[in-house]
Kinemage of the C-alpha trace (Angstrom):
@kinemage 1
@onewidth
@group {chain A} dominant
@subgroup {mainchain}
@vectorlist {calphas} color= white
{ca met a 1} P -20.559 -17.611 -34.917
{ca val a 2} L -21.787 -16.892 -31.406
{ca lys a 3} L -23.104 -13.368 -31.056
{ca lys a 4} L -23.979 -11.899 -27.731
{ca glu a 5} L -25.571 -8.687 -26.657
{ca thr a 6} L -24.617 -7.552 -23.200
{ca lys a 7} L -27.396 -7.322 -20.675
{ca gln a 8} L -28.521 -3.947 -19.425
{ca lys a 9} L -27.268 -4.485 -15.912
{ca thr a 10} L -25.987 -1.664 -13.765
{ca met a 11} L -22.527 -1.325 -12.281
{ca thr a 12} L -21.350 0.580 -9.224
{ca lys a 13} L -17.833 2.003 -9.082
{ca thr a 14} L -15.934 4.357 -6.813
{ca met a 15} L -13.603 7.275 -7.498
{ca arg a 16} L -12.090 9.729 -5.064
{ca cys a 17} L -12.017 13.529 -4.923
{ca glu a 18} L -9.801 15.480 -2.577
{ca ile a 19} L -11.664 17.649 -0.075
{ca lys a 20} L -9.941 21.038 -0.070
{ca tyr a 21} L -8.218 21.797 3.202
{ca asp a 22} L -10.012 24.054 5.633
{ca lys a 23} L -8.952 23.940 9.263
{ca glu a 24} L -12.439 23.902 10.774
{ca leu a 25} L -13.724 21.417 8.218
{ca tyr a 26} L -10.769 19.060 8.674
{ca asn a 27} L -11.153 19.231 12.454
{ca leu a 28} L -14.831 18.345 12.063
{ca leu a 29} L -14.079 15.430 9.743
{ca ser a 30} L -11.386 14.205 12.130
{ca asp a 31} L -13.846 14.325 15.046
{ca ile a 32} L -16.455 12.367 13.068
{ca gln a 33} L -13.779 9.870 12.040
{ca tyr a 34} L -12.917 9.349 15.713
{ca glu a 35} L -16.557 8.998 16.787
{ca val a 36} L -17.268 6.448 14.053
{ca tyr a 37} L -14.149 4.471 14.954
{ca arg a 38} L -15.373 4.169 18.551
{ca leu a 39} L -18.906 3.449 17.364
{ca lys a 40} L -17.862 0.569 15.099
{ca asn a 41} L -15.755 -1.087 17.778
{ca lys a 42} L -18.561 -0.775 20.324
{ca ala a 43} L -21.072 -2.180 17.824
{ca thr a 44} L -18.771 -5.131 17.154
{ca thr a 45} L -18.515 -5.811 20.886
{ca leu a 46} L -22.299 -5.760 21.276
{ca ala a 47} L -22.719 -8.047 18.268
{ca tyr a 48} L -20.250 -10.448 19.866
{ca asp a 49} L -22.212 -10.299 23.147
{ca trp a 50} L -25.418 -11.117 21.252
{ca gln a 51} L -23.716 -14.070 19.583
{ca asn a 52} L -22.569 -15.452 22.947
{ca phe a 53} L -26.094 -14.979 24.314
{ca ser a 54} L -27.495 -16.838 21.288
{ca tyr a 55} L -25.198 -19.819 21.853
{ca ser a 56} L -26.040 -19.960 25.563
{ca tyr a 57} L -29.766 -19.690 24.785
{ca asn a 58} L -29.499 -22.521 22.272
{ca glu a 59} L -27.693 -24.779 24.744
{ca arg a 60} L -30.401 -24.184 27.350
{ca phe a 61} L -33.573 -24.247 25.231
{ca gly a 62} L -32.478 -26.128 22.106
{ca thr a 63} L -33.182 -23.250 19.743
{ca tyr a 64} L -31.668 -19.902 18.901
{ca pro a 65} L -33.433 -16.715 20.053
{ca asn a 66} L -35.559 -14.810 17.542
{ca ser a 67} L -34.056 -11.329 17.320
{ca lys a 68} L -37.266 -9.858 15.887
{ca glu a 69} L -39.358 -11.170 18.801
{ca leu a 70} L -36.867 -9.979 21.431
{ca thr a 71} L -35.789 -6.653 19.953
{ca gly a 72} L -38.276 -5.891 17.190
{ca gln a 73} L -35.424 -5.987 14.634
{ca val a 74} L -34.793 -8.644 11.968
{ca trp a 75} L -31.031 -8.295 12.437
{ca ile a 76} L -29.490 -7.163 15.684
{ca ser a 77} L -27.808 -4.094 14.108
{ca gly a 78} L -31.078 -2.145 14.459
{ca asp a 79} L -31.221 -2.828 18.195
{ca ile a 80} L -27.514 -2.065 18.628
{ca asn a 81} L -28.003 1.264 16.848
{ca ala a 82} L -30.903 2.094 19.194
{ca ile a 83} L -28.636 1.368 22.178
{ca leu a 84} L -25.630 3.304 20.922
{ca lys a 85} L -27.385 6.446 19.702
{ca lys a 86} L -28.205 7.370 23.316
{ca asp a 87} L -24.598 7.752 24.404
{ca his a 88} L -22.320 7.395 21.377
{ca ala a 89} L -21.648 9.676 18.402
{ca lys a 90} L -24.644 11.829 19.296
{ca ser a 91} L -23.293 14.771 17.304
{ca val a 92} L -22.860 12.676 14.124
{ca tyr a 93} L -25.599 12.766 11.477
{ca ser a 94} L -28.014 9.881 12.003
{ca met a 95} L -27.509 8.283 8.567
{ca thr a 96} L -23.752 8.097 9.084
{ca arg a 97} L -24.194 6.613 12.557
{ca glu a 98} L -26.732 4.017 11.401
{ca ser a 99} L -24.651 3.049 8.363
{ca ala a 100} L -21.501 2.670 10.493
{ca val a 101} L -23.274 0.394 12.983
{ca lys a 102} L -24.771 -1.727 10.213
{ca glu a 103} L -21.405 -1.930 8.461
{ca ala a 104} L -19.718 -3.207 11.638
{ca cys a 105} L -22.519 -5.675 12.471
{ca asp a 106} L -22.694 -7.033 8.933
{ca lys a 107} L -18.946 -7.582 8.835
{ca phe a 108} L -19.085 -9.397 12.171
{ca lys a 109} L -21.922 -11.592 10.859
{ca asn a 110} L -20.013 -12.414 7.642
{ca asp a 111} L -16.814 -13.152 9.567
{ca met a 112} L -18.490 -15.384 12.186
{ca pro a 113} L -17.884 -18.750 10.422
{ca gln a 114} L -14.143 -18.029 10.125
{ca ile a 115} L -13.993 -16.580 13.654
{ca met a 116} L -15.561 -19.742 15.088
{ca lys a 117} L -12.995 -21.886 13.242
{ca gly a 118} L -10.180 -19.755 14.654
{ca glu a 119} L -9.086 -18.685 11.172
{ca ile a 120} L -9.441 -14.937 11.805
{ca ser a 121} L -9.868 -12.614 14.769
{ca ile a 122} L -12.763 -10.291 15.473
{ca ala a 123} L -12.330 -7.089 13.443
{ca arg a 124} L -11.107 -4.049 15.348
{ca tyr a 125} L -11.391 -0.709 13.600
{ca lys a 126} L -8.564 1.843 13.434
{ca arg a 127} L -8.636 5.490 14.379
{ca asp a 128} L -7.859 6.677 10.848
{ca gly a 129} L -10.477 4.558 9.064
{ca ser a 130} L -13.117 5.798 6.641
{ca phe a 131} L -16.711 6.537 7.580
{ca pro a 132} L -19.906 6.131 5.528
{ca ile a 133} L -21.915 8.939 4.031
{ca arg a 134} L -25.207 8.117 2.354
{ca ala a 135} L -26.113 9.426 -1.099
{ca lys a 136} L -28.868 11.567 0.458
{ca gln a 137} L -26.232 13.351 2.555
{ca ile a 138} L -24.493 14.694 -0.574
{ca thr a 139} L -26.454 17.533 -2.136
{ca tyr a 140} L -26.068 20.599 -4.389
{ca leu a 141} L -23.185 19.143 -6.400
{ca thr a 142} L -22.054 22.022 -8.633
{ca arg a 143} L -19.315 22.466 -11.224
{ca val a 144} L -17.123 25.554 -10.773
{ca ser a 145} L -14.408 24.457 -13.214
{ca ser a 146} L -13.006 21.188 -14.573
{ca lys a 147} L -10.828 20.917 -11.455
{ca lys a 148} L -13.150 22.433 -8.887
{ca tyr a 149} L -16.609 21.365 -7.699
{ca thr a 150} L -18.662 22.227 -4.645
{ca cys a 151} L -21.344 20.366 -2.694
{ca lys a 152} L -22.996 20.202 0.702
{ca leu a 153} L -22.425 17.297 3.073
{ca ala a 154} L -24.892 16.543 5.871
{ca leu a 155} L -22.452 15.668 8.655
{ca leu a 156} L -23.951 16.816 11.975
{ca ser a 157} L -27.027 15.979 14.007
{ca arg a 158} L -29.060 18.698 15.698
{ca glu a 159} L -27.025 18.181 18.832
{ca gly a 160} L -23.807 18.501 16.854
{ca val a 161} L -25.044 21.729 15.279
{ca lys a 162} L -25.748 23.202 18.719
{ca glu a 163} L -22.362 22.138 20.080
{ca arg a 164} L -20.519 23.866 17.247
{ca glu a 165} L -22.884 26.856 17.148
{ca leu a 166} L -23.692 26.388 13.459
{ca lys a 167} L -26.847 27.209 11.508
{ca asn a 168} L -27.353 23.640 10.292
{ca gly a 169} L -25.563 20.316 9.801
{ca gln a 170} L -25.000 20.766 6.072
{ca ile a 171} L -21.394 21.757 5.515
{ca asp a 172} L -20.109 23.441 2.341
{ca val a 173} L -17.241 21.488 0.783
{ca glu a 174} L -14.956 22.156 -2.172
{ca leu a 175} L -13.821 19.113 -4.172
{ca arg a 176} L -10.652 18.960 -6.232
{ca thr a 177} L -10.613 16.608 -9.211
{ca gly a 178} L -7.997 14.846 -11.319
{ca asn a 179} L -7.439 11.775 -13.537
{ca gly a 180} L -10.800 12.207 -15.237
{ca ser a 181} L -12.905 12.343 -12.061
{ca asn a 182} L -14.452 15.585 -13.355
{ca ile a 183} L -16.127 13.549 -16.109
{ca ile a 184} L -17.806 11.337 -13.493
{ca leu a 185} L -18.998 14.370 -11.516
{ca asp a 186} L -20.368 15.992 -14.678
{ca arg a 187} L -22.349 12.836 -15.412
{ca leu a 188} L -23.677 12.785 -11.852
{ca ile a 189} L -24.802 16.395 -12.232
{ca ser a 190} L -26.480 15.681 -15.583
{ca gly a 191} L -28.232 12.601 -14.209
{ca glu a 192} L -26.494 10.187 -16.591
{ca tyr a 193} L -24.953 8.508 -13.518
{ca lys a 194} L -26.672 7.988 -10.182
{ca leu a 195} L -24.970 8.850 -6.892
{ca ser a 196} L -24.714 5.891 -4.490
{ca asp a 197} L -23.826 5.563 -0.804
{ca ser a 198} L -20.227 6.705 -0.476
{ca lys a 199} L -17.485 7.193 2.130
{ca ile a 200} L -15.054 9.778 3.445
{ca gly a 201} L -11.505 8.633 4.061
{ca lys a 202} L -8.117 10.066 4.912
{ca thr a 203} L -4.750 9.467 3.241
{ca lys a 204} L -1.518 11.300 4.058
{ca asn a 205} L -3.301 14.000 6.071
{ca lys a 206} L -5.809 14.700 3.293
{ca phe a 207} L -9.501 13.861 3.418
{ca tyr a 208} L -11.165 12.433 0.321
{ca leu a 209} L -14.776 11.949 -0.680
{ca leu a 210} L -14.900 8.411 -2.065
{ca val a 211} L -17.759 8.910 -4.497
{ca ala a 212} L -19.711 5.761 -5.405
{ca tyr a 213} L -21.777 5.991 -8.567
{ca thr a 214} L -24.063 3.613 -10.459
{ca phe a 215} L -24.449 3.484 -14.225
{ca thr a 216} L -25.546 1.243 -17.071
{ca pro a 217} L -22.582 0.040 -19.165
{ca asn a 218} L -22.578 0.654 -22.901
{ca arg a 219} L -24.250 -2.047 -24.954
{ca glu a 220} L -22.064 -3.689 -27.560
{ca ile a 221} L -22.675 -6.640 -29.878
{ca leu a 222} L -19.568 -8.829 -29.717
{ca asp a 223} L -18.456 -12.244 -30.907
{ca glu a 224} L -17.036 -14.503 -28.186
{ca asn a 225} L -15.078 -16.465 -30.806
{ca lys a 226} L -13.260 -13.327 -31.919
{ca ile a 227} L -10.324 -13.191 -29.523
{ca met a 228} L -7.828 -10.422 -28.858
{ca gly a 229} L -4.456 -11.643 -27.592
{ca ile a 230} L -2.221 -9.344 -25.528
{ca asp a 231} L 1.494 -9.990 -25.166
{ca val a 232} L 3.264 -8.019 -22.451
{ca gly a 233} L 6.875 -7.047 -23.035
{ca ile a 234} L 9.777 -4.904 -21.907
{ca asn a 235} L 10.169 -2.519 -24.828
{ca val a 236} L 6.483 -2.544 -25.767
{ca pro a 237} L 4.239 -2.896 -22.688
{ca ala a 238} L 1.418 -4.503 -24.728
{ca thr a 239} L 1.233 -5.939 -28.237
{ca leu a 240} L -2.207 -6.737 -29.655
{ca ala a 241} L -3.328 -9.337 -32.192
{ca val a 242} L -6.728 -10.810 -33.051
{ca ser a 243} L -7.758 -14.316 -34.002
{ca his a 244} L -9.734 -13.372 -37.122
{ca asp a 245} L -7.403 -10.939 -38.912
{ca lys a 246} L -3.858 -12.108 -39.672
{ca tyr a 247} L -2.780 -8.594 -40.693
{ca tyr a 248} L -3.958 -6.806 -37.537
{ca arg a 249} L -1.316 -5.691 -35.044
{ca gln a 250} L -1.080 -2.853 -32.550
{ca phe a 251} L 1.825 -1.807 -30.339
{ca val a 252} L 0.630 -0.097 -27.164
{ca gly a 253} L 2.932 2.057 -25.041
{ca asp a 254} L 6.673 2.605 -24.813
{ca gly a 255} L 8.706 0.897 -22.125
{ca lys a 256} L 11.611 3.302 -22.672
{ca glu a 257} L 9.343 6.247 -21.828
{ca ile a 258} L 8.575 4.636 -18.458
{ca arg a 259} L 12.211 3.823 -17.685
{ca asp a 260} L 13.425 7.302 -18.675
{ca phe a 261} L 10.812 8.992 -16.489
{ca glu a 262} L 11.611 6.675 -13.580
{ca asn a 263} L 15.347 7.371 -13.896
{ca gln a 264} L 14.732 11.141 -13.984
{ca val a 265} L 12.632 11.042 -10.828
{ca ile a 266} L 15.113 8.781 -9.015
{ca ala a 267} L 18.007 11.075 -9.980
{ca arg a 268} L 16.065 14.106 -8.748
{ca lys a 269} L 15.280 12.340 -5.491
{ca arg a 270} L 18.968 11.582 -4.934
{ca arg a 271} L 19.893 15.214 -5.537
{ca ile a 272} L 17.317 16.345 -2.964
{ca gln a 273} L 18.572 13.762 -0.461
{ca gln a 274} L 22.107 15.069 -0.873
{ca ser a 275} L 20.961 18.692 -0.557
{ca arg a 276} L 19.513 17.964 2.902
{ca lys a 277} L 23.066 17.928 4.230
{ca trp a 278} L 23.525 21.684 3.715
{ca ala a 279} L 19.906 22.862 3.739
{ca gly a 280} L 19.018 25.941 5.811
{ca asp a 281} L 17.195 25.880 9.133
{ca gly a 282} L 13.821 26.574 7.495
{ca ser a 283} L 14.150 23.497 5.334
{ca val a 284} L 15.710 21.194 7.902
{ca gly a 285} L 13.606 22.028 10.941
{ca arg a 286} L 13.292 19.787 13.953
{ca gly a 287} L 10.829 17.157 12.771
{ca ile a 288} L 11.152 14.342 10.266
{ca lys a 289} L 8.165 15.707 8.281
{ca thr a 290} L 9.981 18.991 7.624
{ca arg a 291} L 13.163 17.188 6.622
{ca thr a 292} L 11.410 14.859 4.174
{ca lys a 293} L 8.787 17.294 2.840
{ca ala a 294} L 10.558 17.822 -0.495
{ca leu a 295} L 11.077 14.073 -0.927
{ca asp a 296} L 7.441 13.277 -0.169
{ca lys a 297} L 6.315 15.556 -3.008
{ca ile a 298} L 8.044 13.403 -5.634
{ca ser a 299} L 7.758 9.977 -3.983
{ca gly a 300} L 4.450 9.228 -5.691
{ca lys a 301} L 5.310 10.655 -9.115
{ca ile a 302} L 6.425 7.338 -10.613
{ca ala a 303} L 3.361 5.455 -9.383
{ca asn a 304} L 1.050 8.235 -10.594
{ca phe a 305} L 2.765 8.300 -13.990
{ca lys a 306} L 2.368 4.547 -14.412
{ca gln a 307} L -1.235 4.705 -13.243
{ca thr a 308} L -2.056 7.380 -15.804
{ca lys a 309} L -0.369 5.382 -18.566
{ca asn a 310} L -2.213 2.219 -17.557
{ca his a 311} L -5.534 4.069 -17.680
{ca asn a 312} L -4.791 5.447 -21.144
{ca trp a 313} L -3.463 2.169 -22.526
{ca ser a 314} L -6.265 0.040 -21.101
{ca lys a 315} L -8.840 2.402 -22.624
{ca phe a 316} L -7.113 2.149 -26.018
{ca ile a 317} L -7.012 -1.660 -25.780
{ca ile a 318} L -10.731 -1.939 -24.953
{ca asp a 319} L -11.628 0.510 -27.724
{ca glu a 320} L -9.616 -1.616 -30.164
{ca ala a 321} L -11.283 -4.828 -28.962
{ca val a 322} L -14.742 -3.300 -29.469
{ca lys a 323} L -13.757 -1.948 -32.887
{ca met a 324} L -12.596 -5.420 -33.938
{ca gly a 325} L -15.750 -7.053 -32.487
{ca cys a 326} L -13.808 -9.173 -29.986
{ca gly a 327} L -15.980 -10.719 -27.262
{ca thr a 328} L -12.929 -12.260 -25.548
{ca ile a 329} L -9.536 -10.917 -24.463
{ca gln a 330} L -6.772 -13.365 -23.580
{ca leu a 331} L -3.872 -12.292 -21.364
{ca glu a 332} L -0.800 -14.048 -20.078
{ca asn a 333} L -0.715 -15.026 -16.418
{ca leu a 334} L 2.679 -13.577 -15.491
{ca thr a 335} L 2.692 -14.440 -11.773
{ca gly a 336} L 5.789 -16.628 -11.968
{ca ile a 337} L 7.544 -14.699 -14.731
{ca ala a 338} L 7.252 -11.357 -12.900
{ca glu a 339} L 9.215 -12.795 -9.974
{ca glu a 340} L 12.151 -13.513 -12.283
{ca asn a 341} L 11.987 -10.415 -14.487
{ca thr a 342} L 13.059 -7.158 -12.837
{ca phe a 343} L 11.175 -4.962 -15.303
{ca leu a 344} L 7.897 -6.877 -15.052
{ca lys a 345} L 8.241 -6.944 -11.276
{ca thr a 346} L 8.520 -3.155 -11.022
{ca trp a 347} L 6.181 -2.404 -13.919
{ca thr a 348} L 2.561 -2.432 -12.787
{ca phe a 349} L 1.301 -5.024 -15.269
{ca tyr a 350} L -1.144 -6.296 -12.682
{ca gln a 351} L -2.639 -2.827 -12.457
{ca leu a 352} L -2.920 -2.701 -16.264
{ca lys a 353} L -4.582 -6.119 -16.238
{ca gln a 354} L -7.005 -4.911 -13.561
{ca tyr a 355} L -7.912 -1.833 -15.601
{ca ile a 356} L -8.390 -3.931 -18.733
{ca thr a 357} L -10.601 -6.374 -16.823
{ca tyr a 358} L -13.047 -3.888 -15.327
{ca lys a 359} L -13.218 -1.789 -18.497
{ca ala a 360} L -13.851 -4.932 -20.531
{ca glu a 361} L -16.671 -5.836 -18.169
{ca gln a 362} L -18.346 -2.505 -18.896
{ca val a 363} L -18.766 -3.423 -22.561
{ca gly a 364} L -19.380 -7.154 -22.065
{ca ile a 365} L -15.949 -8.535 -23.012
{ca lys a 366} L -14.772 -11.699 -21.250
{ca val a 367} L -11.163 -11.683 -19.986
{ca val a 368} L -9.277 -14.992 -19.852
{ca glu a 369} L -5.815 -15.624 -18.361
{ca ile a 370} L -3.690 -18.273 -20.049
{ca asp a 371} L -0.441 -20.042 -19.237
{ca pro a 372} L 2.307 -18.100 -21.076
{ca ser a 373} L 4.544 -21.171 -21.437
{ca his a 374} L 5.793 -21.576 -25.032
{ca thr a 375} L 3.646 -18.732 -26.440
{ca ser a 376} L 6.835 -16.874 -27.411
{ca ala a 377} L 8.573 -20.027 -28.677
{ca arg a 378} L 5.726 -21.236 -30.905
{ca cys a 379} L 5.636 -20.288 -34.573
{ca asn a 380} L 2.204 -18.880 -35.263
{ca lys a 381} L 2.415 -19.923 -38.914
{ca cys a 382} L 3.350 -23.620 -38.736
{ca gly a 383} L 2.830 -24.327 -35.017
{ca tyr a 384} L 6.347 -25.615 -34.331
{ca ile a 385} L 7.563 -25.000 -30.768
{ca his a 386} L 11.240 -24.203 -30.267
{ca lys a 387} L 13.445 -25.131 -27.334
{ca lys a 388} L 15.089 -22.651 -24.998
{ca ser a 389} L 18.447 -24.385 -25.527
{ca asn a 390} L 18.754 -22.986 -29.064
{ca lys a 391} L 17.027 -19.673 -28.481
{ca asp a 392} L 19.915 -17.808 -30.116
{ca lys a 393} L 18.818 -19.325 -33.447
{ca trp a 394} L 15.034 -18.726 -33.406
{ca arg a 395} L 15.144 -15.459 -31.435
{ca leu a 396} L 17.701 -13.513 -33.412
{ca asn a 397} L 17.231 -10.428 -31.236
{ca gln a 398} L 14.638 -8.835 -28.951
{ca glu a 399} L 12.413 -7.876 -31.899
{ca thr a 400} L 12.742 -10.809 -34.326
{ca phe a 401} L 11.355 -14.350 -34.281
{ca his a 402} L 12.752 -16.788 -36.875
{ca cys a 403} L 11.108 -20.196 -37.162
{ca gln a 404} L 13.665 -22.973 -37.665
{ca asn a 405} L 11.000 -25.284 -39.067
{ca cys a 406} L 9.307 -23.237 -41.814
{ca asn a 407} L 11.717 -20.270 -42.050
{ca his a 408} L 8.925 -17.818 -41.152
{ca lys a 409} L 10.123 -14.475 -39.801
{ca ala a 410} L 8.003 -12.067 -37.765
{ca asn a 411} L 8.097 -9.483 -35.031
{ca ala a 412} L 8.579 -11.532 -31.861
{ca asp a 413} L 5.894 -9.718 -29.862
{ca val a 414} L 3.367 -9.985 -32.700
{ca asn a 415} L 4.086 -13.701 -33.076
{ca ala a 416} L 3.464 -14.223 -29.350
{ca ala a 417} L 0.297 -12.079 -29.377
{ca arg a 418} L -1.110 -14.103 -32.276
{ca asn a 419} L -0.518 -17.318 -30.353
{ca ile a 420} L -2.209 -15.845 -27.274
{ca ala a 421} L -5.181 -14.822 -29.430
{ca met a 422} L -5.873 -18.448 -30.433
{ca lys a 423} L -8.815 -20.282 -28.903
{ca asp a 424} L -7.723 -23.235 -26.724
{ca ile a 425} L -4.064 -22.245 -27.191
{ca glu a 426} L -2.979 -24.125 -24.057
{ca gln a 427} L -4.401 -27.404 -25.401
{ca ile a 428} L -2.932 -26.730 -28.856
{ca ile a 429} L 0.537 -26.247 -27.346
{ca lys a 430} L 0.171 -29.363 -25.203
{ca glu a 431} L -0.753 -31.484 -28.236
{ca gln a 432} L 2.049 -30.002 -30.365
{ca leu a 433} L 4.652 -30.748 -27.678
{ca glu a 434} L 3.449 -34.346 -27.591
{ca val a 435} L 3.723 -34.596 -31.389
{ca gln a 436} L 7.276 -33.205 -31.330
{ca lys a 437} L 8.233 -35.502 -28.459
{ca lys a 438} L 7.100 -38.582 -30.383
{ca ala a 439} L 8.840 -37.346 -33.521
{ca asn a 440} L 12.113 -36.926 -31.596
{ca gln a 441} L 11.778 -40.386 -30.056
{ca his a 442} L 11.153 -41.878 -33.498
{ca ala a 443} L 14.178 -40.043 -34.937
{ca leu a 444} L 16.427 -41.294 -32.115
{ca lys a 445} L 15.161 -44.851 -32.580
{ca tyr a 446} L 15.813 -44.635 -36.333
{ca ile a 447} L 19.386 -43.395 -35.751
{ca ala a 448} L 20.007 -46.154 -33.226
{ca glu a 449} L 18.882 -48.766 -35.701
């Protein structure tokens, strides 16, 4: 048995908190967003100019110029920042300006090999992009309630403070939480988590503080040879089995709950669409935003509902894996199947898989994707693999698997999950198919004789 104890390495993750609307604050954030957008594009242009100069210098002298000797900076971003701070984004806090320039220069440097090959174009930043805010710029984080926190953000330089006739560049901000983000903020306040360099972004006319935080994952002692298999299905989103306990089974989630909720929201949306025909002037208005305001409020309900379910289910799955000592989780790769199956295509299985993967990483569980071919058709008891042509015999209904070789009956999802939980299942299936192929050839030869 191979035991492993996860290393005490740190992880950095990001979660977002809505910044409560305040007209002056939102105008300020919008102005900074615009200044940073111009700053990044200008920095990219200067980095491109430096690169052209470097190539020309190399062609003339046979060597590339030393940026430290010419500018005093190891990488040109420091010199570009010194140039831009004289005339660009002067009202923006220095840490934000420096981080934005470095971000643009580093991206240009990383993209250069592909740019030179003509595979991608030089990055151009958009007006509504995010802008960096260093951890030191976020101070006095305070809990007011589970859904309300306050902090100060250092956003303005001295010049910016004078322009706006403020006392200082630290702006009071109220944060609104949801989906468990209050737990992260509480841990940042207590010191259990460490605040990292973050960003401020805008989505659908709302600004968000994209809080980056660093923490040490929980240490668990797990066995890599103990494997949890997860079968994804229509009625039951995830069925669990483990390699070392033939009696273990867990059904996670309810597909009907998702479909019912989705149908309710869609029906409500249709009713609102129809009501627009006879809505009053105050509801109709002149602009498209006024006309679609009621629809916009429910447009994200389905996605949010699925996201919440995926968070809850993935947490349950990881907790079960840890409880059973599983150091490995095996999942089906449903890329091809999802294209054919309407439910799997609309159901966010990939999001669930993503949540399972990063939560597994926190506790040191390895996640492996396997080819789902024949995992539902294989009998987990005797190993016989059935053909699709006679599926009506071995798959009596959606819930029942009936082996035609050994007469074993089992829940179809559990049977598949147990196959998925087997080590080297792909090779086992390949070998079994070869055995059955030879047996069929021998039988045909015997009949012919």
